[in-house]
C-alpha positions, 0 to 999 in steps of 0.5 A: 329686861327678860320676861319668862312667859311660862314658868310653874313656881307654884309647883311642889318642886319649889316648896322645900329647899331645892337644887336648881340650875343657874347660868352666867358668863361662866356657864351652867352651875347648880345651886341650893336654896328656896324660892325667895332666894331664887326670886331675888337672884333672878331679879338681880339677873334682870329677869324681872317678870313671870307668867304663871299658868294653871294646870288644874283647878287646884293649881289655879288656886295656888297660882293666884295665891303665889301671884298675890305673894309677888304682886307686879312680878308674877302674873296669873293665867288660869287653865286646865292642862290637857293631860290633867283634864281627864282627871277633872270633873266636867261638872266643876268646869264653872270653877275655872270661870270663877278663877278667871274673873279674878282681877289681874288674870292675863290669859287662859292657859295652859290649855290644848291637846296632848297625844304624846302618851297612849290614851283611851279614846274617851280621854282624847274626847275629854281633852277636846271638850275641855279645850273648846270650853276654855277657848270659849271662856277666853273668847268670852273674857277677851283674853289670849291663850297659852297653848300646850300642843304635843303630838296633836298639831293637826287636831289643834290647828283644825279647832283653832282655825274655826274658833273665834278665840284665834282673833285674840292671839296667844302663844304656842308654849314650848314649841319644838315643831318643824318650819312647816308647822310653825308656818301654819300657826303663824298664819293664825297669828300665834306667837311661839314660846321658846325655852330649854328645847332650843338648848338640846343636842342637835339630834333633838333640836334640829327641827326647831333650829331650822324653824327659828330663822323663819319665825319673825322675832316679833312672834317669839317669847322667852319661856322655861316651863320651870321646873321642867325642860332642863337644857343639855348641860351634861358636859358641865354638870354630872348627870346624877346631879342634874336628875334632882335639879329644878330648871329656872328662869336663870337659863334664859340668857342661854336661850336668848344667846342661842336664838340670836345665833340662829337668827344672826342678830344680837342677843340684846335685840332678842332680849328687847324684842321678846320682852316687848312681845310678851308685854304687848300680847298679854297686856302686862301692866309694866313698862319696858325700859 
């Protein structure tokens, strides 16, 4: 059984018929369809459960709606993404607590810091305010966090070290950092979400490939960040076709295979243990069989 610990199936990319990426024993392929069809295909591929994080106040409503349409399969997390926080009204932050109190919410996320794009100083300040507010909310509600940290590990780690929410655990979503950065998060007890980044060419993925053997398997979760972070597959699919393709949880067997290769263990072990990790971290109300 495979669990996608981070996907965005409420994204507008899935609202109409779309082209999406699939993976099976014959490799990558593109298909056309709609979300119900994709959900059925993933069920048949043993990809049964998903965690759906919010990225803005509006998207949190959409996340809760989508989860109500797939009860017991998609689990909601509530949060404001750092790059979206600069567009939210600080006075509206109380709405987040209202959404988070909805029955079935399993985490606060995705939250964090993102310095990838050049921003004004006041934008970084607002990111920090939202990050700390949401850590406070996680601590109050005793929920783990889903962290988005991009080119901002020094500041994120500094905040996480002193904040009591670290005791509740969480996951560094879309981790692609070095072994040294991974070690710092491990000391705080965090897990690592690994997805399409591990399936890039060596010049982009080398640091992650070097880090994974040093990350205990019981600290790794499967994720895709669908519809984003497509794996490298231009040798199998024309680049012009990929430009409009959505990523999906169907690529997770390829992620599992790569992690197994890097850790010199079996794919079955990676699949089993990472599913157990996800259930345990987020207290998901499902049985692992």
